[in-house]
N, C-alpha and C positions, 0 to 999 in steps of 0.2 A: 776502618773502613771511616771517610773524611763527614764531614758534619752535612757538607753538602749532599752527599750519597741520602743521610740517614735522613734531611727531609723533606726527598725527593721519594724517600722510599711513605713515608708518614704523611703527605701529602694528600694523597684520593682519600684518608680518613678522620682528615680536618671537616668539622663539621660547623654549620651557620648556629648565628643563638640559638633559633628556634627551635634546632636539631639537638642542642645541645640541653635546654628547655626541657626538650621531650627525653630527650633519656637520661635528667637528671629527676624528673617525675614519675615516671616507668622506674626507675632505679629503687627510687623512694617506697613508691604502691609493692612494691616485692621486697621489701625488705618491711617493712609494714604490716605486711599479711604471712608474713612468715612470722613473725615476733606476738603477734594476735593466734597464731595455731599454737607457738612453743609454750607460751606461758599459761596456757589452759592446762603444760599436758601433766603437770606436779606430780595429782597424783598418780598418773601412773608410772612414772617414770622412780616415787617414792617407794608404792606400794607394791601391786600390780595395777594391769587390765580390768575391770570392775564394773559391775554394772550398781552406781550408790543409791540410798532410800526403797522407798516401799515403792511408791508411783513408778519410777526410772524403771524398776525392775519386771511390774505389771509391762509399763509398753513394751521394753524388751520382748516380754511374753508373747505380748500376743504379734510384733513383727516378728516373729519365731514361727508362728501358726500361719500366719502370712505369704512366708518367703517355702514351709513347706507344704501348705493347701490352694493357694492362690489367691488372687483379691474374692474371686463369689465366693468361697465357703469364707469366707474371713469376714463379708458384706453380712452372713450369712448364719454365724456363729452363733450356738446360742452357749455360753460356758458356764458347766453347772460348777466351776470348782470358785469361782469369788463369787461375792454375797450367798455366802454355802449356809443353809441351807436352797435358799431362794435363786442358784442362778441370776444370769446375767447376760444381754443380749447386745452381745461385744458391738456391735455392728452401728443400732442405732444407740450407742449410751457415753460414745466419745467420738471423739474428734478425729480423723484416721490422717491426715496430714504426715504426719512426724510419721507414723509407720510406711505410706508410704511411701515417704520419700527416701525411708533408710530400706525398704526393700529395693527401689529401685538404683540407688548408690550399687546398693548389692550385686544387683544383674550384672547392670553395665563394670566390674572389678572381675564379676565371671566373664563377659565375654570380652575384656580384656585379656584371661586368661591369669587373674591375682585369685588364688583360690588361699580366700581368706574366711574366715568365719562371720556369722548374720554379728555376732556379741562385738566381737573388734568396730566397726559397723559402724554398731551403734553408738559403743563407748565414744567413737573420734567423729560422730555426726556434730553434736554442737558443739567442739573450737572448731569446725570447717567450716559450719555455713557462721560463727565470730568471726575467721577470716574472711569470708564472704560481705558479712557485715563493713568493713570497713572498706572494700570498694563501691558499695553505697555511698557509704559516709561520702568518699569523697565528689564521687557523681550528684551528693544531694546539695552537701555545701558547693559546692561551684556552680552550681544551675542558680542557687539562695545568693551568690555572692560572687566569688572568682574560686581561679584553681587554688590558691596559696590554703584559702579558708577548708579548700577540701583536705589537700593534703591535711591539713593541723587536726581536723573534726576526723580522720582517719587516724593520723595514729592518736588522738585521746580514749578516741574510742575505742583502742584495739588493746588501752594498758587501763582503761579504768576500772575501779575495784567493784561501781555499781553495776556493771558487766557479766567481767566475770562469774561472778557468784553465781550465775545459772548458767553457765557458760562453760565452765572444765571440762572435760575428759570424767567418763563417765556419768553424770548427768541426763542420763535421756531422757528425759522429761522437753513440754511443748515451747516453753520459754526459750527452749534453744533453739528452736527453728522459724521460731512465733518474733521473736525483734526483729532477726532478716527480714523476713517475709512486710510485718507493721513498717520499717523502713522503706524500702522496694516499694513499694505500694505508696507512698507521701510522695516518693521522688516519680514515682509517673505517672503521678496527680498532679504533680506543680509542674511541672513537661510536660504534658496538658491542657492545662489555663498559660500557661507561655505560650506555646504554639499556635493551641486551638486545635490541636490536628486529629482527627478521628482516629489514626494507629494509636496516637500515644493514651491517647481515652480507652478502648477497649485494652491497649495492656495493661491499664488500673485497671482494668475489673478483673482482668486472669491475676494481677495480682493482689487482691483483693478477694476473692477465691480462695488461693492457696489458703489465706491468711485466716478464713472462714475456716478452711481444712483445715488450718492446725490449733487453734487456741481460740477461747470464748472474747479474750479482750479484744475481738472484732469490735464487739461495740464499740469497743472508744473509736476505733476509722468512722463505722458508718451514724458517730455522730457529732465528732470533730468537723466532718468532712462540713457535712450540712449549715454547721454553724459558722466558720466560714466561706460558705456560701451568702449565708443574709449575712453576717458583714462588710460583705465584700457586696448584695445588694444595698445592704443603707450609706454604705460611704460612697453611692454612685460610681462603684470601680464596674457595673455591669458588662459585658462583652458580650459579643458571641462568643468572642474561646470559651470564658466560664461555662457560656447554656451547654457547647460543644461539651465538654471537659466534663461537664457535673451529668448532664446526662445519658452519655453514653456510660460513665461507670456505675451509675444507679440500678439503670434500665438492668444491663446486659449482669454486673455484679450480682441484682439481686436475686436474676431468674439464676443465674448459677452456685450461691448460696444455697437456694431450696435441695438443690440435688442432695446436699449433707441430708443425715437423715437425723441426726442431734439436731439441726438447727432448724430445715423444713419449711412451716409460711410463718416464720417468725417473726418473716421480714413484713409479712401485713396482717398478722393477728396480735404481734405484742406491742405493748406501748413503750418498749425503748427503743424501736426501729420506726416511730411513728415521725420523729420531727425531723429527717430523710424525705419521710411523702410528701410531708407539710412544704417542706420546700421545695422539694420537685416540685408539685403543683403551682406552688407561688412559683414558681420560675417563669409556668406555662404562662399563667400571665402578666406575667411583666414581660414576658419574649412578643401573645400578642400585642397587647397595647404599644411595647418599641415600635412594631414595625404593622401598625396599625395605619397608616401615611399611606405605606406604600402596599398593601392588601387592600386597602378598598380601590385605585382608580389602578390594581390587577385585576382580568379576566379571569379571576379565580373562584372554580365552581363549587365551595365551601358551602355550606349553608348559614356556617355561625355569623362565616365576614357579607354574603347579603344580607342575613340579618343584622347586623351591628349597618352597613348601610342603609337597609329600611332605617332602622330608629333616626340614625345623625339626619336623610332626608325629611324627617317626619319632626324631631325635631325645629327642626329648622337653624341652630342655634348653636354655637362650638361652647360656649359656655353650660348649655344643658348637658350638652352630649358628653363633657368632662364630669359633671355631675350627677349623670348616668351611669358614667364609665368606675368613677369612684363608690359611688353605690351601691352598683355589684360588686363591684368585687369585695365590698365590706359586707355584702350580705353573705358571699364567697367564702369566703373567710367563716365567716359567721356559724355558716350549715356546715362546714366543715369541722369547729368547736364539736360543737351539736348530737353528730353523728359519732364524734370521736365519744363525747364523754357518755354516750348510749349505748354505744359500739363497747366500753367498760366496764358500766354498770350492768348492762346487759350475758357479758366474760366472754362475748366475742374475739375481745381485746384485751391481753393478759395486761396485766396490771408489769408496774416495775418491782424489779426482783430486790430482797431484801438486800443484797450484795448494792445494788444500784439506790437502793436507797441509804445506803448506811456513807455514802461518796457524798450524796448530798451535808448528809445529815450524819456528822461522828456516832451522836451516841443513842442513834437510831437503832441497830440491830442489838445494846447495852438491854434498853429497854426494852424489846419487842424479841429477840429472833438469838435468846443468849447461843448459842451452839456456833454464831457466824463470828462472836464473838469472841466466844477460848480461843478462836487458832490463832497461834499466834503469829502466823502472818500478814493477820488482820487487824492487829493493833495501832495505833496512830505511831507516828516514827520521830523517835528523839531524834535530837539538834546534834549526836554523839552518832548520828546512823549518817545524815548528813555528809558530819564532817570526811565522816569514815570512806564512804563511797565515792564522793565527788570531789574534797580536796581542796586546790588549789582551783578549781571550777564553780566554786561559790562564790568566787570573785572576782573569779571572766565572766561569769553569769549578767551581772546586770551589766556592766560593761558591753556586754554582748547586742544588748537590747538596746541599748541607747542609741550604738551603730543602726539598730536595725530601723528605729526609731526613727532616724538622721536621714534615712534612704528609705521610703516606704515605697513599697513594689506588691505586684501581688501575692512571691512570694516568700518575699519577705513580713507582710500580713500572716500568713501563714502558718514559718518559726516561731512569729512574734504569740499568736496564739494554741499551736502545737505545745511551747517550750511552759508557757505561765499557765493552762489545765493539770496540766501532765504534771506538774510542780506543787500544785495543789492538792491536783490527788494524791501524789506522795507522802507530800504532810498530812492525809488522811489515814492511811492506809502503809503499810512496808514497805510490802513486796510490791506497790507500783512506783519503789523508784529504780526496779527497771524498766518500765515505760517508760521515767524522764530523764533517761542516761543519757540515750541519744539525742535528746532535744534539748539538753546541755551540753554533750559536746560542741553539737554544730554552730550552740551561740555563741559557746567559748570562741570557737576556730574562727567566728566573724571577727568576736572580740582579738584576737592573737594577732589575725592579717590586718586589721585597719589598722590597729596602731603598729604592726612595721612598715606596712605601706605608708605612711604616716609619719615614721621618724627618716625612714629614710630618702622620703621625699623633703624633709626638711633641713635633714644633712646637706641631699643635692645642692637645695636651692642656697643653703650658706659656704658651699664649694660653688660655687658657682661666684659669689660673690666671693667670693674673696680673689678668685682667678682673674676677674676683672676688675679688683683692686691693684693685684700684684702689675699686672697690665698698662695701669696707669700710673703706676709706678715709676716703670722703667720706664714710659713715654718722654713723663715729664723730668726724671733726670735724664732722657739725652737730649729732653731744647734746650733742658738751661745748661745742659755744659755743650750746647750748641751758643748759646750767648758771652757763655762765657768767653767762648774761642774764639769769637766775633771781637768782642769787645779786646782780648788779649793785643789781639791782631791787628785795631785800627790806632791803642795807643803804639802800638812799636811806632807806624808808619807815618804817624803826629808828628815827627820831626823832622820829617825829610819835604815836607810839604816846606 
């Protein structure tokens, strides 16, 4: 076959530059997805398919009961064998997200005619969700920075030891699905803030509901997001996009989280959740003030706006009216603080838990709650642990923070706050390295992507300068040769003149 016929056959398969880029990106993501799964199968391949440790085995036992008896019996199950001889109300004393997820995967596989035992599903649940986390990391990095940062973040989180330690095959614990839910919730919320879309805000609320059902670390989400919103308000970045995203996420997420029996009414009765409620009310006040002019000139029938119009008319001075608003907001905040103090003093609002106090004050648990300090996971983190869990990311993380501060936006402010707070908590409690790992991978990916991009731009500019210099050199050489030729011709013709 000739070369011309071969080129004619391959002509329909030639792709444009954008199509080639998409093909390479999808191929890399598929390879990273497989890599994240197989790197967590060492224990299964080396020994056998089994559940590790005590807590994962209890989770497996409850999942087995769920698949055999159904969700209703599982939700109301009183287990006489746990906490013997007292027994345990299972549905009201655990986060059911892990069990329900494994049961749904089990049902789906049987619906597709794959005859697998529930134990195999439980063993491979954590590696499966670790692979899904790589996809979420890609889209999160793309939303924060660019697609290059997303690809690097997916690769880093697939092989980072800080995440592998909690997501190996057989480690059937809450963290196996919780990190996926954590990162997925953050991605949806940042997407909602960037787009200002009600649909993305509702999606982030459902992601938060899944996180609440899976792990008690949802408290980190419900405190970090209000802190992020407060920072945006202080720095003058308030927008309607932020208002829509936070209100949808908080209201619907709170209502959905209350459906978990182990959580219940803690969102309105626990001190750990009061920051989110306070920021929510603060946003309503700021929204009313920001839209005050529009609301006063419109034909709105709400009593509060007519009241503000009446006050403005009675004061008949813009400065006095602004002072009235300032005093009113200050009094409202003070009243909220007093109500919070009275609620905590009366016992209606429960105080912070010992674990929460120990995060803010590392010496609290050792002095007041020794049983928390006795757990090895709750000890402060040694520098060697950071080195073994993060490796080169320890050096890329500060560079990524630099690039984030260099190109500040709503999304980069969020990832900076996530990174700094999670690294601090990881230093206080060794188990929270797991929470810091996604943030460290994302920020390090930003450093790698930005550095490579800057280097390629620099190299391209040097190549352009070299090409321009070479073209100038050839043109000047041609001009000089023409001058020499003309002078030579002139010297030859002069004797005959």
